[in-house]
C-alpha positions in Angstrom: -75.6 -22.1 -37.7 -76.0 -24.0 -41.0 -79.4 -24.3 -42.6 -79.8 -26.9 -45.3 -81.8 -27.0 -47.6 -82.4 -23.2 -47.5 -82.1 -20.4 -50.1 -83.4 -17.7 -47.8 -83.3 -16.5 -44.2 -85.4 -14.1 -42.1 -84.7 -12.1 -39.0 -88.3 -11.9 -37.7 -88.3 -11.7 -33.8 -84.5 -11.5 -33.6 -82.8 -8.8 -31.6 -79.3 -8.7 -33.0 -77.6 -8.3 -36.4 -75.9 -11.3 -38.2 -73.9 -12.1 -41.3 -75.5 -14.6 -43.8 -73.4 -16.6 -46.2 -75.4 -18.1 -49.1 -73.8 -21.3 -50.7 -74.6 -23.9 -53.4 -74.7 -27.6 -52.6 -70.9 -27.9 -52.8 -70.4 -25.0 -50.3 -69.2 -22.6 -52.9 -70.1 -19.1 -51.7 -72.7 -17.4 -53.9 -73.1 -14.2 -51.9 -72.5 -12.7 -48.4 -75.0 -10.4 -46.7 -73.2 -8.5 -44.0 -75.1 -6.9 -41.1 -78.5 -8.4 -41.7 -80.7 -6.5 -39.2 -83.7 -7.7 -37.3 -87.0 -7.8 -39.2 -85.3 -8.2 -42.6 -85.2 -11.0 -45.1 -82.5 -12.1 -47.6 -82.4 -14.7 -50.3 -80.2 -15.6 -53.3 -81.1 -17.5 -56.4 -79.4 -20.9 -56.5 -78.5 -21.0 -52.8 -79.1 -24.4 -51.2 -77.3 -23.7 -47.9 -77.3 -20.6 -45.6 -74.7 -20.2 -42.9 -75.6 -17.7 -40.1 -72.6 -16.1 -38.4 -72.1 -13.5 -35.8 -71.9 -9.9 -37.2 -68.5 -9.4 -38.7 -67.5 -13.0 -38.8 -67.9 -13.3 -42.6 -65.6 -10.3 -43.2 -63.1 -12.3 -45.3 -65.6 -14.5 -47.1 -66.1 -13.7 -50.8 -68.3 -15.1 -53.6 -66.4 -18.0 -55.2 -64.7 -19.1 -52.0 -65.1 -22.8 -51.2 -66.0 -23.5 -47.6 -65.1 -26.7 -45.6 -67.2 -27.8 -42.7 -65.5 -30.1 -40.3 -65.7 -31.3 -36.7 -62.9 -31.0 -34.2 -62.2 -34.2 -32.2 -61.2 -33.7 -28.6 
C-alpha cells in the first residue's frame, strides 16, 4: 500500500508485522524499517511517501534505491 503524502506510519490496532519503505517525492528510498510490529510507530525526516509491504518483502531495498511504480495491463 502506498501512502502519499505521508512521512510516518503507525501500527495501532494491527495484528501483524510489516516492512515500511520511506521515500522522497521522487521515490528515492530514504530508509527501510523491517519488521515493524503492532502498536509501534515509525517516521523519517524528509519522507513524503511511505510504502507498506508484507514482512520480508523489502529485504533487497536499500537507501538510495530509486523505485518505480507501474501498472500491469491485462
